[in-house]
N, CA, C and O atoms as a printed pandas DataFrame, in Angstrom:
     atom_number atom_name residue_name chain_id  residue_number  x_coord  y_coord  z_coord
0              1         N          UNK        A               1  -38.932  -16.631    2.861
1              2        CA          UNK        A               1  -38.532  -15.245    2.951
2              3         C          UNK        A               1  -37.569  -15.035    4.119
3              4         O          UNK        A               1  -36.586  -14.307    3.988
4              5         N          UNK        A               2  -37.846  -15.668    5.255
5              6        CA          UNK        A               2  -36.981  -15.530    6.416
6              7         C          UNK        A               2  -35.617  -16.140    6.152
7              8         O          UNK        A               2  -34.609  -15.660    6.672
8              9         N          UNK        A               3  -35.576  -17.184    5.355
9             10        CA          UNK        A               3  -34.302  -17.837    5.052
10            11         C          UNK        A               3  -33.422  -16.901    4.224
11            12         O          UNK        A               3  -32.207  -16.860    4.420
12            13         N          UNK        A               4  -34.022  -16.159    3.310
13            14        CA          UNK        A               4  -33.252  -15.220    2.501
14            15         C          UNK        A               4  -32.619  -14.141    3.375
15            16         O          UNK        A               4  -31.452  -13.798    3.181
16            17         N          UNK        A               5  -33.363  -13.608    4.325
17            18        CA          UNK        A               5  -32.815  -12.592    5.229
18            19         C          UNK        A               5  -31.728  -13.179    6.113
19            20         O          UNK        A               5  -30.711  -12.538    6.378
20            21         N          UNK        A               6  -31.953  -14.396    6.564
21            22        CA          UNK        A               6  -30.964  -15.060    7.403
22            23         C          UNK        A               6  -29.655  -15.250    6.628
23            24         O          UNK        A               6  -28.577  -14.959    7.148
24            25         N          UNK        A               7  -29.750  -15.738    5.387
25            26        CA          UNK        A               7  -28.561  -15.934    4.563
26            27         C          UNK        A               7  -27.867  -14.614    4.253
27            28         O          UNK        A               7  -26.639  -14.545    4.217
28            29         N          UNK        A               8  -28.648  -13.581    4.032
29            30        CA          UNK        A               8  -28.076  -12.257    3.778
30            31         C          UNK        A               8  -27.313  -11.755    4.996
31            32         O          UNK        A               8  -26.218  -11.210    4.858
32            33         N          UNK        A               9  -27.871  -11.930    6.172
33            34        CA          UNK        A               9  -27.203  -11.497    7.405
34            35         C          UNK        A               9  -25.932  -12.298    7.626
35            36         O          UNK        A               9  -24.907  -11.729    8.001
36            37         N          UNK        A              10  -25.974  -13.597    7.403
37            38        CA          UNK        A              10  -24.779  -14.437    7.560
38            39         C          UNK        A              10  -23.696  -14.009    6.577
39            40         O          UNK        A              10  -22.520  -13.951    6.935
40            41         N          UNK        A              11  -24.083  -13.712    5.353
41            42        CA          UNK        A              11  -23.127  -13.272    4.352
42            43         C          UNK        A              11  -22.478  -11.947    4.744
43            44         O          UNK        A              11  -21.261  -11.797    4.629
44            45         N          UNK        A              12  -23.265  -11.001    5.200
45            46        CA          UNK        A              12  -22.744   -9.688    5.616
46            47         C          UNK        A              12  -21.798   -9.839    6.807
47            48         O          UNK        A              12  -20.732   -9.224    6.834
48            49         N          UNK        A              13  -22.181  -10.649    7.783
49            50        CA          UNK        A              13  -21.322  -10.849    8.949
50            51         C          UNK        A              13  -20.011  -11.528    8.575
51            52         O          UNK        A              13  -18.964  -11.189    9.126
52            53         N          UNK        A              14  -20.052  -12.472    7.657
53            54        CA          UNK        A              14  -18.813  -13.145    7.264
54            55         C          UNK        A              14  -17.882  -12.198    6.521
55            56         O          UNK        A              14  -16.667  -12.262    6.709
56            57         N          UNK        A              15  -18.421  -11.326    5.685
57            58        CA          UNK        A              15  -17.601  -10.344    4.972
58            59         C          UNK        A              15  -17.005   -9.338    5.945
59            60         O          UNK        A              15  -15.829   -8.992    5.834
60            61         N          UNK        A              16  -17.804   -8.866    6.899
61            62        CA          UNK        A              16  -17.311   -7.893    7.882
62            63         C          UNK        A              16  -16.230   -8.495    8.758
63            64         O          UNK        A              16  -15.241   -7.825    9.053
64            65         N          UNK        A              17  -16.387   -9.728    9.179
65            66        CA          UNK        A              17  -15.371  -10.343   10.030
66            67         C          UNK        A              17  -14.099  -10.610    9.249
67            68         O          UNK        A              17  -13.006  -10.520    9.809
68            69         N          UNK        A              18  -14.214  -10.935    7.967
69            70        CA          UNK        A              18  -13.019  -11.145    7.146
70            71         C          UNK        A              18  -12.258   -9.832    6.987
71            72         O          UNK        A              18  -11.028   -9.825    7.032
72            73         N          UNK        A              19  -12.962   -8.735    6.802
73            74        CA          UNK        A              19  -12.292   -7.440    6.663
74            75         C          UNK        A              19  -11.653   -6.996    7.965
75            76         O          UNK        A              19  -10.587   -6.379    7.947
76            77         N          UNK        A              20  -12.270   -7.291    9.077
77            78        CA          UNK        A              20  -11.727   -6.878   10.370
78            79         C          UNK        A              20  -10.420   -7.591   10.674
79            80         O          UNK        A              20   -9.553   -7.023   11.339
80            81         N          UNK        A              21  -10.259   -8.821   10.203
81            82        CA          UNK        A              21   -9.045   -9.558   10.503
82            83         C          UNK        A              21   -7.941   -9.310    9.476
83            84         O          UNK        A              21   -6.803   -9.731    9.685
84            85         N          UNK        A              22   -8.253   -8.648    8.394
85            86        CA          UNK        A              22   -7.283   -8.394    7.337
86            87         C          UNK        A              22   -6.600   -7.048    7.530
87            88         O          UNK        A              22   -6.676   -6.186    6.655
88            89         N          UNK        A              23   -5.946   -6.860    8.649
89            90        CA          UNK        A              23   -5.243   -5.609    8.898
90            91         C          UNK        A              23   -3.936   -5.594    8.124
91            92         O          UNK        A              23   -3.310   -6.632    7.910
92            93         N          UNK        A              24   -3.540   -4.414    7.712
93            94        CA          UNK        A              24   -2.292   -4.240    6.986
94            95         C          UNK        A              24   -1.219   -3.788    7.979
95            96         O          UNK        A              24   -1.263   -2.670    8.492
96            97         N          UNK        A              25   -0.267   -4.667    8.238
97            98        CA          UNK        A              25    0.781   -4.384    9.206
98            99         C          UNK        A              25    2.054   -3.849    8.547
99           100         O          UNK        A              25    3.096   -3.768    9.197
100          101         N          UNK        A              26    1.981   -3.487    7.273
101          102        CA          UNK        A              26    3.179   -3.013    6.584
102          103         C          UNK        A              26    3.711   -1.719    7.198
103          104         O          UNK        A              26    4.918   -1.482    7.175
104          105         N          UNK        A              27    2.838   -0.885    7.740
105          106        CA          UNK        A              27    3.305    0.360    8.365
106          107         C          UNK        A              27    4.157    0.062    9.595
107          108         O          UNK        A              27    5.043    0.844    9.940
108          109         N          UNK        A              28    3.895   -1.057   10.253
109          110        CA          UNK        A              28    4.721   -1.460   11.400
110          111         C          UNK        A              28    6.131   -1.817   10.918
111          112         O          UNK        A              28    7.121   -1.452   11.553
112          113         N          UNK        A              29    6.213   -2.532    9.793
113          114        CA          UNK        A              29    7.520   -2.867    9.225
114          115         C          UNK        A              29    8.252   -1.608    8.777
115          116         O          UNK        A              29    9.470   -1.507    8.925
116          117         N          UNK        A              30    7.514   -0.655    8.232
117          118        CA          UNK        A              30    8.102    0.622    7.808
118          119         C          UNK        A              30    8.656    1.372    9.021
119          120         O          UNK        A              30    9.759    1.916    8.962
120          121         N          UNK        A              31    7.903    1.404   10.112
121          122        CA          UNK        A              31    8.386    2.062   11.333
122          123         C          UNK        A              31    9.645    1.376   11.843
123          124         O          UNK        A              31   10.596    2.044   12.250
124          125         N          UNK        A              32    9.657    0.065   11.824
125          126        CA          UNK        A              32   10.840   -0.674   12.244
126          127         C          UNK        A              32   12.034   -0.420   11.341
127          128         O          UNK        A              32   13.158   -0.278   11.820
128          129         N          UNK        A              33   11.798   -0.362   10.041
129          130        CA          UNK        A              33   12.879   -0.085    9.088
130          131         C          UNK        A              33   13.541    1.247    9.388
131          132         O          UNK        A              33   14.767    1.336    9.462
132          133         N          UNK        A              34   12.734    2.279    9.561
133          134        CA          UNK        A              34   13.306    3.603    9.811
134          135         C          UNK        A              34   13.949    3.689   11.192
135          136         O          UNK        A              34   14.893    4.453   11.390
136          137         N          UNK        A              35   13.447    2.915   12.140
137          138        CA          UNK        A              35   14.106    2.864   13.448
138          139         C          UNK        A              35   15.467    2.187   13.330
139          140         O          UNK        A              35   16.448    2.657   13.906
140          141         N          UNK        A              36   15.528    1.091   12.589
141          142        CA          UNK        A              36   16.808    0.419   12.368
142          143         C          UNK        A              36   17.775    1.258   11.573
143          144         O          UNK        A              36   18.990    1.082   11.671
144          145         N          UNK        A              37   17.239    2.173   10.783
145          146        CA          UNK        A              37   18.018    3.084    9.960
146          147         C          UNK        A              37   18.373    4.376   10.702
147          148         O          UNK        A              37   19.052    5.245   10.155
148          149         N          UNK        A              38   17.915    4.496   11.935
149          150        CA          UNK        A              38   18.160    5.670   12.783
150          151         C          UNK        A              38   17.578    6.954   12.206
151          152         O          UNK        A              38   18.181    8.021   12.315
152          153         N          UNK        A              39   16.414    6.845   11.597
153          154        CA          UNK        A              39   15.718    8.022   11.073
154          155         C          UNK        A              39   14.535    8.300   11.995
155          156         O          UNK        A              39   13.440    7.777   11.791
156          157         N          UNK        A              40   14.767    9.121   12.998
157          158        CA          UNK        A              40   13.764    9.377   14.030
158          159         C          UNK        A              40   12.502   10.033   13.471
159          160         O          UNK        A              40   11.395    9.714   13.905
160          161         N          UNK        A              41   12.658   10.940   12.522
161          162        CA          UNK        A              41   11.521   11.655   11.949
162          163         C          UNK        A              41   10.535   10.687   11.295
163          164         O          UNK        A              41    9.347   10.694   11.618
164          165         N          UNK        A              42   11.028    9.856   10.376
165          166        CA          UNK        A              42   10.153    8.923    9.675
166          167         C          UNK        A              42    9.657    7.807   10.593
167          168         O          UNK        A              42    8.553    7.296   10.408
168          169         N          UNK        A              43   10.469    7.428   11.581
169          170        CA          UNK        A              43   10.015    6.434   12.559
170          171         C          UNK        A              43    8.809    6.955   13.320
171          172         O          UNK        A              43    7.805    6.258   13.464
172          173         N          UNK        A              44    8.913    8.186   13.806
173          174        CA          UNK        A              44    7.804    8.779   14.564
174          175         C          UNK        A              44    6.543    8.886   13.725
175          176         O          UNK        A              44    5.447    8.607   14.211
176          177         N          UNK        A              45    6.688    9.289   12.467
177          178        CA          UNK        A              45    5.519    9.418   11.602
178          179         C          UNK        A              45    4.870    8.059   11.339
179          180         O          UNK        A              45    3.648    7.934   11.411
180          181         N          UNK        A              46    5.671    7.050   11.037
181          182        CA          UNK        A              46    5.131    5.717   10.772
182          183         C          UNK        A              46    4.472    5.140   12.025
183          184         O          UNK        A              46    3.436    4.481   11.938
184          185         N          UNK        A              47    5.076    5.390   13.192
185          186        CA          UNK        A              47    4.482    4.915   14.441
186          187         C          UNK        A              47    3.146    5.605   14.714
187          188         O          UNK        A              47    2.219    4.985   15.235
188          189         N          UNK        A              48    3.049    6.874   14.365
189          190        CA          UNK        A              48    1.768    7.582   14.537
190          191         C          UNK        A              48    0.685    6.993   13.649
191          192         O          UNK        A              48   -0.465    6.856   14.066
192          193         N          UNK        A              49    1.057    6.644   12.419
193          194        CA          UNK        A              49    0.086    6.025   11.512
194          195         C          UNK        A              49   -0.349    4.674   12.071
195          196         O          UNK        A              49   -1.537    4.352   12.059
196          197         N          UNK        A              50    0.600    3.886   12.557
197          198        CA          UNK        A              50    0.271    2.577   13.131
198          199         C          UNK        A              50   -0.621    2.729   14.357
199          200         O          UNK        A              50   -1.569    1.966   14.539
200          201         N          UNK        A              51   -0.316    3.713   15.195
201          202        CA          UNK        A              51   -1.139    3.946   16.393
202          203         C          UNK        A              51   -2.537    4.407   16.012
203          204         O          UNK        A              51   -3.523    3.996   16.624
204          205         N          UNK        A              52   -2.619    5.258   15.005
205          206        CA          UNK        A              52   -3.925    5.751   14.554
206          207         C          UNK        A              52   -4.792    4.607   14.032
207          208         O          UNK        A              52   -6.016    4.641   14.158
208          209         N          UNK        A              53   -4.152    3.595   13.447
209          210        CA          UNK        A              53   -4.875    2.439   12.925
210          211         C          UNK        A              53   -5.011    1.309   13.957
211          212         O          UNK        A              53   -5.387    0.187   13.618
212          213         N          UNK        A              54   -4.700    1.624   15.213
213          214        CA          UNK        A              54   -4.824    0.664   16.322
214          215         C          UNK        A              54   -4.064   -0.636   16.067
215          216         O          UNK        A              54   -4.595   -1.723   16.294
216          217         N          UNK        A              55   -2.839   -0.527   15.601
217          218        CA          UNK        A              55   -2.035   -1.709   15.309
218          219         C          UNK        A              55   -1.048   -2.032   16.423
219          220         O          UNK        A              55   -0.647   -3.186   16.572
220          221         N          UNK        A              56   -0.649   -1.035   17.206
221          222        CA          UNK        A              56    0.316   -1.288   18.272
222          223         C          UNK        A              56   -0.288   -2.210   19.317
223          224         O          UNK        A              56   -1.464   -2.102   19.665
224          225         N          UNK        A              57    0.526   -3.099   19.797
225          226        CA          UNK        A              57    0.079   -4.066   20.795
226          227         C          UNK        A              57   -0.239   -5.417   20.185
227          228         O          UNK        A              57   -0.219   -6.427   20.887
228          229         N          UNK        A              58   -0.533   -5.459   18.889
229          230        CA          UNK        A              58   -0.769   -6.728   18.214
230          231         C          UNK        A              58    0.552   -7.465   18.054
231          232         O          UNK        A              58    1.595   -6.850   17.832
232          233         N          UNK        A              59    0.498   -8.763   18.167
233          234        CA          UNK        A              59    1.705   -9.574   18.000
234          235         C          UNK        A              59    2.241   -9.470   16.570
235          236         O          UNK        A              59    3.453   -9.490   16.355
236          237         N          UNK        A              60    1.348   -9.359   15.608
237          238        CA          UNK        A              60    1.778   -9.245   14.216
238          239         C          UNK        A              60    2.508   -7.929   13.978
239          240         O          UNK        A              60    3.462   -7.873   13.203
240          241         N          UNK        A              61    2.060   -6.878   14.641
241          242        CA          UNK        A              61    2.733   -5.589   14.500
242          243         C          UNK        A              61    4.119   -5.652   15.142
243          244         O          UNK        A              61    5.088   -5.130   14.590
244          245         N          UNK        A              62    4.209   -6.289   16.303
245          246        CA          UNK        A              62    5.513   -6.429   16.963
246          247         C          UNK        A              62    6.479   -7.214   16.089
247          248         O          UNK        A              62    7.654   -6.862   15.993
248          249         N          UNK        A              63    5.990   -8.282   15.448
249          250        CA          UNK        A              63    6.846   -9.078   14.568
250          251         C          UNK        A              63    7.274   -8.271   13.345
251          252         O          UNK        A              63    8.422   -8.361   12.910
252          253         N          UNK        A              64    6.348   -7.478   12.789
253          254        CA          UNK        A              64    6.672   -6.643   11.633
254          255         C          UNK        A              64    7.674   -5.549   12.018
255          256         O          UNK        A              64    8.581   -5.245   11.245
256          257         N          UNK        A              65    7.515   -4.957   13.208
257          258        CA          UNK        A              65    8.482   -3.960   13.691
258          259         C          UNK        A              65    9.876   -4.558   13.786
259          260         O          UNK        A              65   10.857   -3.951   13.356
260          261         N          UNK        A              66    9.951   -5.754   14.352
261          262        CA          UNK        A              66   11.244   -6.426   14.522
262          263         C          UNK        A              66   11.875   -6.734   13.169
263          264         O          UNK        A              66   13.067   -6.501   12.967
264          265         N          UNK        A              67   11.071   -7.258   12.241
265          266        CA          UNK        A              67   11.590   -7.581   10.906
266          267         C          UNK        A              67   12.061   -6.317   10.194
267          268         O          UNK        A              67   13.125   -6.309    9.574
268          269         N          UNK        A              68   11.276   -5.262   10.281
269          270        CA          UNK        A              68   11.653   -4.005    9.650
270          271         C          UNK        A              68   12.923   -3.422   10.244
271          272         O          UNK        A              68   13.765   -2.882    9.527
272          273         N          UNK        A              69   13.056   -3.535   11.557
273          274        CA          UNK        A              69   14.250   -3.011   12.229
274          275         C          UNK        A              69   15.505   -3.761   11.786
275          276         O          UNK        A              69   16.559   -3.157   11.587
276          277         N          UNK        A              70   15.384   -5.074   11.635
277          278        CA          UNK        A              70   16.526   -5.866   11.171
278          279         C          UNK        A              70   16.924   -5.478    9.748
279          280         O          UNK        A              70   18.111   -5.368    9.439
280          281         N          UNK        A              71   15.934   -5.272    8.889
281          282        CA          UNK        A              71   16.221   -4.871    7.504
282          283         C          UNK        A              71   16.834   -3.473    7.484
283          284         O          UNK        A              71   17.793   -3.229    6.751
284          285         N          UNK        A              72   16.293   -2.557    8.278
285          286        CA          UNK        A              72   16.821   -1.199    8.336
286          287         C          UNK        A              72   18.238   -1.150    8.863
287          288         O          UNK        A              72   19.042   -0.337    8.405
288          289         N          UNK        A              73   18.559   -2.014    9.826
289          290        CA          UNK        A              73   19.903   -2.030   10.404
290          291         C          UNK        A              73   20.939   -2.521    9.404
291          292         O          UNK        A              73   22.074   -2.045    9.402
292          293         N          UNK        A              74   20.559   -3.469    8.554
293          294        CA          UNK        A              74   21.538   -3.994    7.604
294          295         C          UNK        A              74   21.464   -3.311    6.237
295          296         O          UNK        A              74   22.190   -3.686    5.317
296          297         N          UNK        A              75   20.595   -2.317    6.103
297          298        CA          UNK        A              75   20.399   -1.656    4.809
298          299         C          UNK        A              75   21.681   -1.024    4.276
299          300         O          UNK        A              75   21.971   -1.140    3.086
300          301         N          UNK        A              76   22.446   -0.364    5.126
301          302        CA          UNK        A              76   23.656    0.329    4.684
302          303         C          UNK        A              76   24.921   -0.502    4.842
303          304         O          UNK        A              76   26.013   -0.028    4.527
304          305         N          UNK        A              77   24.789   -1.735    5.326
305          306        CA          UNK        A              77   25.967   -2.584    5.483
306          307         C          UNK        A              77   26.371   -3.139    4.118
307          308         O          UNK        A              77   25.569   -3.784    3.442
308          309         N          UNK        A              78   27.614   -2.884    3.720
309          310        CA          UNK        A              78   28.051   -3.407    2.427
310          311         C          UNK        A              78   28.114   -4.932    2.450
311          312         O          UNK        A              78   28.578   -5.532    3.420
312          313         N          UNK        A              79   27.649   -5.539    1.385
313          314        CA          UNK        A              79   27.718   -6.988    1.261
314          315         C          UNK        A              79   26.634   -7.749    2.009
315          316         O          UNK        A              79   26.636   -8.980    2.019
316          317         N          UNK        A              80   25.729   -7.046    2.620
317          318        CA          UNK        A              80   24.655   -7.726    3.358
318          319         C          UNK        A              80   23.708   -8.377    2.359
319          320         O          UNK        A              80   23.275   -7.751    1.391
320          321         N          UNK        A              81   23.397   -9.638    2.608
321          322        CA          UNK        A              81   22.471  -10.338    1.726
322          323         C          UNK        A              81   21.046   -9.907    2.029
323          324         O          UNK        A              81   20.677   -9.692    3.183
324          325         N          UNK        A              82   20.253   -9.783    0.972
325          326        CA          UNK        A              82   18.863   -9.364    1.134
326          327         C          UNK        A              82   17.951  -10.421    0.525
327          328         O          UNK        A              82   18.231  -10.974   -0.539
328          329         N          UNK        A              83   16.867  -10.683    1.218
329          330        CA          UNK        A              83   15.876  -11.625    0.730
330          331         C          UNK        A              83   14.778  -10.858   -0.006
331          332         O          UNK        A              83   14.761   -9.628   -0.012
332          333         N          UNK        A              84   13.875  -11.598   -0.617
333          334        CA          UNK        A              84   12.735  -10.954   -1.277
334          335         C          UNK        A              84   11.884  -10.197   -0.257
335          336         O          UNK        A              84   11.360   -9.124   -0.556
336          337         N          UNK        A              85   11.747  -10.757    0.945
337          338        CA          UNK        A              85   10.982  -10.081    2.001
338          339         C          UNK        A              85   11.654   -8.773    2.405
339          340         O          UNK        A              85   10.978   -7.790    2.709
340          341         N          UNK        A              86   12.990   -8.764    2.407
341          342        CA          UNK        A              86   13.718   -7.522    2.710
342          343         C          UNK        A              86   13.411   -6.449    1.675
343          344         O          UNK        A              86   13.198   -5.287    2.021
344          345         N          UNK        A              87   13.390   -6.843    0.404
345          346        CA          UNK        A              87   13.111   -5.879   -0.661
346          347         C          UNK        A              87   11.688   -5.340   -0.583
347          348         O          UNK        A              87   11.436   -4.186   -0.931
348          349         N          UNK        A              88   10.767   -6.170   -0.128
349          350        CA          UNK        A              88    9.388   -5.693    0.046
350          351         C          UNK        A              88    9.353   -4.595    1.103
351          352         O          UNK        A              88    8.728   -3.555    0.899
352          353         N          UNK        A              89   10.015   -4.819    2.219
353          354        CA          UNK        A              89   10.053   -3.824    3.292
354          355         C          UNK        A              89   10.764   -2.560    2.823
355          356         O          UNK        A              89   10.325   -1.451    3.126
356          357         N          UNK        A              90   11.851   -2.720    2.091
357          358        CA          UNK        A              90   12.595   -1.561    1.584
358          359         C          UNK        A              90   11.719   -0.740    0.642
359          360         O          UNK        A              90   11.711    0.489    0.718
360          361         N          UNK        A              91   10.986   -1.405   -0.239
361          362        CA          UNK        A              91   10.089   -0.686   -1.162
362          363         C          UNK        A              91    8.985    0.048   -0.403
363          364         O          UNK        A              91    8.651    1.187   -0.730
364          365         N          UNK        A              92    8.422   -0.606    0.608
365          366        CA          UNK        A              92    7.360    0.030    1.397
366          367         C          UNK        A              92    7.901    1.239    2.142
367          368         O          UNK        A              92    7.253    2.284    2.185
368          369         N          UNK        A              93    9.086    1.104    2.729
369          370        CA          UNK        A              93    9.684    2.216    3.466
370          371         C          UNK        A              93   10.039    3.369    2.529
371          372         O          UNK        A              93    9.860    4.535    2.882
372          373         N          UNK        A              94   10.533    3.050    1.353
373          374        CA          UNK        A              94   10.855    4.079    0.372
374          375         C          UNK        A              94    9.598    4.795   -0.093
375          376         O          UNK        A              94    9.585    6.020   -0.219
376          377         N          UNK        A              95    8.547    4.034   -0.348
377          378        CA          UNK        A              95    7.274    4.624   -0.765
378          379         C          UNK        A              95    6.729    5.556    0.323
379          380         O          UNK        A              95    6.267    6.658    0.025
380          381         N          UNK        A              96    6.783    5.116    1.569
381          382        CA          UNK        A              96    6.302    5.924    2.689
382          383         C          UNK        A              96    7.101    7.221    2.789
383          384         O          UNK        A              96    6.518    8.299    2.905
384          385         N          UNK        A              97    8.420    7.125    2.744
385          386        CA          UNK        A              97    9.231    8.342    2.873
386          387         C          UNK        A              97    9.009    9.281    1.687
387          388         O          UNK        A              97    8.990   10.499    1.862
388          389         N          UNK        A              98    8.841    8.733    0.493
389          390        CA          UNK        A              98    8.557    9.580   -0.671
390          391         C          UNK        A              98    7.228   10.314   -0.508
391          392         O          UNK        A              98    7.124   11.494   -0.842
392          393         N          UNK        A              99    6.214    9.619    0.005
393          394        CA          UNK        A              99    4.915   10.273    0.227
394          395         C          UNK        A              99    5.042   11.404    1.235
395          396         O          UNK        A              99    4.472   12.477    1.036
396          397         N          UNK        A             100    5.779   11.179    2.309
397          398        CA          UNK        A             100    5.943   12.198    3.348
398          399         C          UNK        A             100    6.676   13.406    2.785
399          400         O          UNK        A             100    6.219   14.539    2.937
400          401         N          UNK        A             101    7.807   13.171    2.137
401          402        CA          UNK        A             101    8.596   14.286    1.617
402          403         C          UNK        A             101    7.871   15.017    0.489
403          404         O          UNK        A             101    7.953   16.242    0.397
404          405         N          UNK        A             102    7.164   14.285   -0.369
405          406        CA          UNK        A             102    6.388   14.946   -1.426
406          407         C          UNK        A             102    5.283   15.809   -0.839
407          408         O          UNK        A             102    4.998   16.896   -1.341
408          409         N          UNK        A             103    4.668   15.322    0.217
409          410        CA          UNK        A             103    3.617   16.097    0.876
410          411         C          UNK        A             103    4.183   17.384    1.474
411          412         O          UNK        A             103    3.571   18.447    1.365
412          413         N          UNK        A             104    5.329   17.285    2.092
413          414        CA          UNK        A             104    5.964   18.468    2.674
414          415         C          UNK        A             104    6.373   19.450    1.573
415          416         O          UNK        A             104    6.120   20.651    1.669
416          417         N          UNK        A             105    7.003   18.921    0.538
417          418        CA          UNK        A             105    7.481   19.790   -0.538
418          419         C          UNK        A             105    6.339   20.432   -1.322
419          420         O          UNK        A             105    6.521   21.500   -1.907
420          421         N          UNK        A             106    5.177   19.805   -1.344
421          422        CA          UNK        A             106    4.043   20.392   -2.068
422          423         C          UNK        A             106    3.574   21.691   -1.412
423          424         O          UNK        A             106    2.888   22.495   -2.043
424          425         N          UNK        A             107    3.940   21.892   -0.165
425          426        CA          UNK        A             107    3.529   23.093    0.555
426          427         C          UNK        A             107    4.619   24.153    0.614
427          428         O          UNK        A             107    4.399   25.245    1.136
428          429         N          UNK        A             108    5.785   23.837    0.085
429          430        CA          UNK        A             108    6.914   24.768    0.087
430          431         C          UNK        A             108    6.908   25.550   -1.219
431          432         O          UNK        A             108    6.897   24.972   -2.306
432          433         N          UNK        A             109    6.915   26.858   -1.095
433          434        CA          UNK        A             109    6.918   27.731   -2.278
434          435         C          UNK        A             109    8.181   28.584   -2.247
435          436         O          UNK        A             109    8.467   29.254   -1.254
436          437         N          UNK        A             110    8.931   28.551   -3.342
437          438        CA          UNK        A             110   10.115   29.407   -3.468
438          439         C          UNK        A             110    9.954   30.345   -4.617
439          440         O          UNK        A             110   10.846   31.149   -4.887
């Protein structure tokens, strides 16, 4: 009986530790993208989300910010080559901005 409880506790702890390390740093890339794109409004919002999720200060978040900023800076450059990773960041940033603007517009009545 004690072995069953022990195994159950080990299983629960392993699942909890796996979830704790599986942070989603895509919001950091989104913040970097909008910063590279010179969109202060969306940059500030994405940074607030990242801060709320305690992502700032992590090395992975810093790397995602840098990658997003590079993609955002070359987004409007004609002829700039884009990788699959660039398109992932662009899709995430577009999705984020659409959610923000849709949320704002849902409260506007004309």
